[in-house]
N, C-alpha and C positions, 0 to 999 in steps of 0.2 A: 504494500500500500504506500503510495507516494505521499509524503507530508510536505516537505519543503524542497525547493529547487536549490542547487548549489549556489546559484547567483545571489541568493538571499543570505548566505552565510556571512556573519559579522564577527569581528574580533571580540575576544573575551571582555575587553574594556567597554564595548558598546552597550547601548541601552537594551537590556534583555526583554523589556516589555514590548519591543518591536515584534517579537515572535508571538504575542498573544492573539488569540482569535478575537477579531472585532468586525464591525460592519465594513471596514476598509480592506479586509483580507480577501484575496482573490477567490473566485467561485471554486476553483479546483482544490484549493487548500481546505476550504470549509466543507466541501463535499467529501474529501478524503476522511476527515474526522467524523462526519456523519456515517460514512460507511464503516469506519472503525467501530464506532459505538454500536451500530446495528449488528456487526459481526459478533461483538462481545455478548450482545443480548441473546442471540440464538445459541451461543456456546455455553451458557450457564443456565442452570435450572432456576425456575422462579422460586422466590423466597416467600414465606408467609408474611402477612401484613405486620408491619412493625419491626421486621428484621431486615437490616441493610445488607449490602454486598461489598466485600472488601476485595480490591484488585491491586496486586503488586506489580509495579513496573520496574524492570531491571534491564541490563544490557551485558554484553560480554566485556567491553572495554570502555574507557572514558571517551567522551566526544562523539558518542553515537546518537546523541539527541534525546536520551531517555527522559530528562527532566522537562524538556519542551513538550514531548508527547504526553507526559503525565499531567502537566499543567493544563494543556489544551483539551485533553480528554475530560478532565474534571469540569472545565468550563463548558464543554459541549453538553455534558449531562445537566449542568445547571441551566443552560439555555432551554432545555426541554422540560423545565419546571421540576426536576428532581432536586432534592436537597443533598448537597455534596460537600464533603470536606477533603481537602488535599493535605496529606501528611508527608513532610520531608523527613524520611528515615535515614537519609545519608548524613549521619551525625558527624562524619569525618570531614566532609567537604560539600555540604548541601548548597543548593543554588536557588531554591524556591523563593527565598526572601528578596533576592535581587530582581526577580520578575515583577514584584509588586512594590519595590522601593521601600522595603521595610528592614528593620534590624533582624539579625538571625536569632538573637537572644533577647528575652527568654524564649525557649522553644521546647521541642520534644525532649532533648537530653536533660534540661532543667526539671521538667515534670517527672521524668523517670527516676531522677536522683533525689526527688523530694524537695527541689528548690523553687517550684512554682506550681500553681494550681492549673487545672484544665482551662478555666476561664481566662487566666492570665496569658496563656500561650495561644489561644484561639483568636484569630483575626477574622473579622467579618467584612465582606466587600460591600461598600456603601452603594455601589452601582448594581449589584446583583444580590438580592437578599437570599438566594438559594445557595450561594457559594461562600465557603469559609476555608481557611488554610492554617496550618500549623508549621512553623519554621523549624529548622534543625536544632537550634539552641546552642548553648555553650559547648565548646569542644570537651570531649571526655576521653581519658586515656584508655577506657575499656568499652568501646562502642558495641562490640558483639554481645558482651554480657548485659548491657542495657537493653538491647533489642530482644535478648533471650529471656529477660526477666518476667516474673509474674505481673509486674506493673504494666509492661508492654502488652501482654496478653489481655489483661483486664481493660486497658485503654482501647484496644481494637474492638473488644466485645461491647464496651460502652458506646463507642462511636457508632457501631452498627445499630444500636437502638435509637440513636438520635438522628442519623442520616440515612438516606436511601443508598448512597454510594460513598465508600471510603477508598480514595485513590492514594496508594502509598508509593512514593518514589524511593528506591533503594539503590545502593552503590553497585557498580559493575561487578559481576560475579567472578570473573576470571582474575580480578585484582585483589578483592577481599571477599570473605565468605559471609559478611554481615546479613545479606538478604536471606540466607538460608535459616537464620534465626527466627524469622517470622513467616516462612513459606507455608507452613501447615496451618497458620492462624488466618490465612486469607482464603478467599473462595476461588482464586485463580491468579495465575502469573502470566505476564506478557513480556516477551523479550524484544527489545528495540535494537535493530541493526542499522548500519549506514551503507547505502549503496556505493559500490566501488571502493569501499574502505574495509568493511568487516570481512573476515575470512569465514568461509563456510565451516571450516574445522573448529574455529572459536565458537561459532553459534552452536554447533553440535555438542561441544563440551559443556556449554552453558545449559543446554536442554538436558543433558545427561545429569548434571549436578542437581538441577531442579527436580527431575524425576526420581533421583536417588533419595532426595529429601522428602519425597511423597507430596510434592507440590502439584496442583492441578494446572498443567501448562495449557493455556488457552491459544497460544500461537505466537507468531513472530511478525513484527512490524518492520517493513523496509523503509527507512527514513531517507530523505534526500534523493529520491529516485528520479532519474532523468533518462528515459529510454533512448533519447537522441544522442547522448554522449557516448564516445568510444569506451568500451568496457576495459577497465584496468583496475588493479588493486595496489594500493600503497599502504604500507604497514607503519604504524606509529610506534616506534620502539620505546618511546618514553613512557608508554602507558603502564609498563610493568612496575615502575616506581612512582606512579602518579599518587598513590595513597601511602607513600613511605611515611615513616614516623618522624620525618623532618618537616615540621609544620610551618616553614617559612612562608610558603604561598598562602596557607590558610590565614596566618596572622596578618599578612598584608591585605588580603581580600576582606577579611572580617573588619579590619580597620576602615576599609571603604564603606562597609555596611553601617558602621557606627557613625559615619558622617552623614548618613541619610537623615532627613528631618523626621522627628518623632511625630507620628500621626496625632491629629486632634481627637478629642473624645467622641466627636460625631462620626469620625471615620471608623472608630472601633465599634 
């Protein structure tokens, strides 16, 4: 499924909300997400009234566009009058806050460690009453343990009683295993790949890991698809140390987040 054309790719320092679904987005992009949402609907069994659906979004490697897909899938559900919450579970290097020009902390990691309440970490979109989001929060030295905790399991269960859909953005599976900590707590997992960049072998390994963890694999999204371009594969060697325990990049980017203006009470 094509989501974004390569010509729209921007640098990391650019404004990430340019990727959000709006009235100005091209018909092809909007239709791609409609088809994506429809495909998920027929892939999952219907839930009883009052019980929401949790969907985990992951990828094989960084820069495949999983966060963009997760954010816009959540927005697409919200456009159809479903009540949706987007959870940034990439507590090592989350990006959801930057899409909405918010601070990363307090967020999920703060809640799971007992440093914040659910109300304190839940942001409500003043333009779409159906859409809420939870940022990744303060960096933790033990992200897997946080996601594996009873607190995380309880949070997912609680959110499923409050929202129709819980969309969870998780780290790339071939880099860190964090996503596996919550795989069985979700109703399905989607793997995001990037056209002409992702290796089929990497995708196969990712699917194998998810199935070994007993996750309900719903399918694979092919992001940045352009059928007119000459097929080639380029490998990003740096992705193997993308989530290294040297957090210099994190510190710099979180500092940028802290410079974002604090939202007014009305925006919350």
